N, C-alpha and C positions, 0 to 999 in steps of 0.2 A: 186564118180566120174564115170560119165556120157561115159570115154574113159575107164575106169576098169584099167587105166596103172595103177594104186593102188589096188592092193586085198584086201580089206575091211575084218578083219576078223569076223566071226560072232558066235553069243554065243545065246542060248536061254534063258540064268538068265539074267537079266538087273542089276544094282548096286543097292544095297540097304543101306539106312542109318544101319538097322542091319548087314549088311555084313559087311561095314567097322568097326564098334565096334569088329568085330571078327579078323577079319582080321589085358694153353692156350696161351696154348698162343705159338705162334711166339716168338724166343726169343730175340726180339729187344730190350729189354730195353739197353742192351750194348750200339747200336747205335744210340741209343735218347739219353742218358749221354753224348757219348763221342758229341753230334752235338748240345745240348745244350747250350753251350758257343756260340759256332759261332752263332746261331742263336739269342742270346740274346743279340750278339753285333755285330747285323746289318747284317750280309751275308744274302742276299735275300733270300727271302722265295722259290722262280724259284732254286734259288742252294741247297737250304735245300733239298727239295721235290725230285729233282732229283737225289738227293745222298739217299733219302729213299729208290726211285725204284730202284735205280739201285740195291742197297743192296739186296733188297725182289727179284730183277730177279736172282741174282747172287744165291741164295741161291736156288731160287728154280729149278737152273739150276742142281745141283747135286742132284744126285740120294737118298747120303745120307749126308744130311745136317748136322754137328757136333756144339756144341758150347764150348764155352773157355775151358773148361774140357773134351770133347771129344765124350759128351753123345748125340745122337741123335735128332739131332730137330723136325726134318718131315721128311717124306718117300714118295716120289712122287710115285703115282700106275697110269698109265693106260693101256688099255689092247688092245692092236692092233686087237685084233680079233671079238672087239665088234664093228666094223661101219660098220657095214651091212645095206646100205641106199636101197639095190639093188629094192624094191617095190615100190620105189619113180621116177616118172620121173625126169630129167636130163641131160645136157650135161659136166657138172661138177660134182663131189665129193659135192661140195660146193653149186649148183644150188639144188639138190638131198636133201642135207641138210636144202635148203630152205623152200623143199617142203613138208618136213618132217615136217618143223615148223610151215607153213601153214595148214596141215590136222591137226596136234592138237587146234592149235587156232581157226581153223572154226568150231572142235565139241565145244572146252572151251566155243567160243562166243554165239553157238547157247544155251549150256546147262545154259549157265548166263542169255539168254532170258527166257528160260523157266523156271529157278529157278524165277526171277523179275517175271514174270505175277502171276504165282502159290501165290506168296507171297503178290501181290497187287491185287490178288481176280482176274485175268483177264483170257481170254481165251489163255491155252501153245500158240497156235498158233499166237497172236498177235504180228507184228514186232515190233523190238526194235523202244523205242518213244526215240529220241533226246532229248528233253524235259523230263530231270529227275523229277521236280516237278509235272509230271504227276502221278507219282509210287505214293502210299499211303499202308502203312501194314496194309493187313488186314486177317492175318492172324494167331491162337495164336502164341505167342512166345514158347512155352513148356517149357524149362527147364531155358531159360534166364530170367533174373532180365530184367524189363521195360526197365532200362539204358542201358543195352549190348544190347536190342532186339532192340532200336533205334539206336544206334552205329551198329550193326550186319544190319540194313538194309540199311543203309547209304550207307555204304561200297560195297554191294549188288547193289546199283543203280551206285555209282562211277565204278566199276570195271565193272560190264557189259557191257557197252560206251569205258570201257578202252582194254578190249578183241574184242571189235568189231573193233576197232583202228590198235590194232596188224595184225589183221585178213585181212584188208583194205590195211595196210600199206606191209604184206610180200607179197599180191596178185600182187600188183602195181609194188613192187622192182622185182620179177621176170619177169613180164612182159616187164618191162623196159629196161630190161637187154637182152632182146628176148628170154625168156624161156617162159616155158607155164606153170601156176601155175595151181594145182589139180583142181579139182571140188568139191564141198560136194557132202558128198555120198548122192545117190539119193534116199534111203531109210528115210535118213532124219537121227537123232538124237533121243534119249530115256533111260529116269532114272526113277527112283520113287524115287521122291525127298520127300517123305514122305508128312507128315500131320500138320507139325509146321514149324516156323522158325528156330529152333534149328536143327530139321534133314535136313533141305533146307541148311542149312550153312555146315554141316559134312558133305556132297555127293560133293558141291562146294570145299570147303577143301581138299579133294582127288583128286579131280580135279587139283587145283592148285599142290600142291604136285607133283603130277604125272607131271606139265609143266616142273616144278623145275629141276626133275631128269633127263626129257626128253636133254635141250638145256646142262643141265653140260657134260651128258654123248657125246653126239654129238659136244662139245666144240673141244674136242681133234684132232679131224677129218678135221674141216674147214681149209682151205690153205688161204685165201683173209682176210686179214686182216680188212675190211673194213665189209667183212660179219661177221668177230667174232666177231665186236663193235656191230654191229647191230644185233646178238644175246643177246650178253652181256647186251644191254639196255633191252632186251625185260625178257631174263631169270632174272636179277635183278626185275623187278617189277614185275612179279610173286610170286619170294620170299617175296616180300613187304606183296604184297597180301593173301600168304601164314600165313605167319605170324599176318597178325591182325587179320584173321579169325581165328586160334588156340586160338589168347588171348580171342576171343569174345565166342568162346564154351569154354575155359576153359583147354585147351588144350598148353603146353608148346611150344612157339613159335619156336623154333627149332635152328640150325637143331638137328632133331632126324634121327634116324638109322630105318627104318623099313625093313619089310620083302624085300627082292630082293635087298636090297640093295648093293654096290659097294662103297667104300671111293677111293676121287679125292686122297688123303693126310690121308698120315698113323700117326698120332699124338700122341706121348706115354705122354702126359696128358689127354686124354681121346678122346672117339670116335665120339661128336658133337660139335667138338669144328671147322668144316669144312662140308661142305656142303657134298650132297652122291649125286650117279648118277646112274641111268640105261640104260640099251641098247635096242637099237630101236627094238627089239623083247618081251624085257620085255613090256616095253612101249606101245606097241599093243595090248599084252595079257592083258595090266589092260584095256585100253579102251576100249577092245573089248564090255562089255557088253553094252558098251553106241548104239553101233552099230544097227541103226534100221533095 
């Protein structure tokens, strides 16, 4: 950022595919069965869905929800000490969080642009073309089959535009509310994206998974419901991106707990039934190698 309101962490090492490689159920069955009769008998869908939402909120409001037999269903876990957004400018916590999100979306959008240029045989500095048909896969697929390579490249084209839209929307939203959006890093962004499509997607996958954890980690500190809804729409999109890229490169679609992850919900039925989160400090350390 030009005003240095956010102090970018620096590292001498940039992220590489090699470094990357090193590095249920909520018991709603009873509720559903009890309400099936009312749905089939003509009760309005709105009434039924409202009841389902309220049942979920009631369970989530309990620190230790239990089923009919008294067994724990899940335990909500959060960490009030993890909401450290002081490095980001803003008049309120919500505005700081939006600038935190903008910082990450700006980085993500630029890395997608570079990745797409590399995969298309274009200079890395080429601006993003809004015409996706101008991109053609021009790099070795690596370990991907021809079909997976075609699908993966198609996602790369599509998601590059989506991440740019996230960046532009957040900047506009902060400005419209009278705030000041953070500026891009003056030195730009860097990544060793590898030499084939699989390696490119492995790096991009890590960036997407980082974004998922960042949004979920920040959600518990958002005060305004409109801001929370905005964050949730972007969070869900990032999670979809991560899932399909995981599928393309042969990884479980997730959620999958990784190093440094914290749980938002402790579920006795497994670690990966709910998504995981990380603190702002953890996220910034993860993305530091991308900062030029």
